[in-house]
C-alpha positions in Angstrom: 28.8 -21.8 39.4 26.3 -24.5 39.5 22.9 -23.9 37.8 21.1 -24.8 41.0 23.0 -22.2 43.0 22.3 -19.6 40.3 18.6 -20.4 40.6 18.6 -20.0 44.3 20.4 -16.7 44.0 18.0 -15.5 41.4 15.0 -16.5 43.7 16.3 -14.6 46.7 17.4 -11.6 44.5 14.0 -11.5 42.7 11.9 -11.6 45.8 14.1 -8.9 47.5 14.0 -6.7 44.4 10.2 -7.0 43.9 9.6 -6.3 47.5 11.9 -3.2 47.4 10.1 -1.9 44.3 6.7 -2.6 45.9 7.6 -0.6 48.9 8.9 2.3 46.8 5.8 2.3 44.6 3.4 2.2 47.6 5.4 5.0 49.2 5.6 7.2 46.2 2.3 6.8 44.4 -0.4 5.7 46.8 0.3 8.0 49.7 -0.9 5.3 52.1 2.6 5.0 53.7 5.6 7.3 53.7 8.8 5.3 53.8 12.3 6.8 53.8 15.0 5.6 51.4 17.0 3.5 53.8 14.1 1.4 55.1 13.0 0.9 51.6 16.2 -0.9 50.9 15.9 -3.3 53.8 14.9 -6.3 51.7 18.0 -5.8 49.7 20.0 -5.9 52.9 18.6 -9.4 53.5 19.8 -10.4 50.1 23.3 -9.0 50.9 23.4 -11.0 54.1 22.3 -14.1 52.1 25.1 -13.6 49.6 27.8 -13.1 52.2 26.7 -15.9 54.5 26.8 -18.5 51.7 30.5 -19.0 51.5 30.8 -22.7 51.0 28.6 -24.5 53.6 27.8 -26.8 55.1 24.3 -25.4 55.3 21.7 -26.5 57.8 18.1 -27.6 57.0 16.8 -24.1 57.8 19.4 -22.3 55.6 17.5 -22.5 52.3 16.9 -20.1 49.5 13.2 -20.3 50.1 13.6 -19.3 53.7 15.8 -16.4 52.7 13.2 -15.2 50.2 10.5 -15.4 52.8 12.8 -13.4 55.2 13.2 -10.7 52.5 9.5 -10.5 51.9 8.9 -10.5 55.7 11.3 -7.6 56.2 9.5 -5.7 53.5 6.2 -6.3 55.1 7.6 -5.2 58.5 8.9 -2.0 56.9 5.4 -1.2 55.5 3.6 -2.0 58.7 6.0 0.1 60.8 5.7 3.0 58.3 1.9 2.8 58.3 1.9 2.7 62.1 4.1 5.8 62.4 
């Protein structure tokens, strides 16, 4: 595995993991939102899609690790907003 590929994987995994932990902590300790277990894991699902979609390329200009990390954070934000609204 190339070091650059490992850095990209670590970026997306880190953002997905931190977002998942943030949702769980906000749900458990603050009481502002109440999120079930499955929606809490939604950012990790984005990471899983990232891993299984990157099977050799060629990759487009939009298919970057930064965009996947933004997608994982965006899904986490959507889960929080949907839970706060419900």
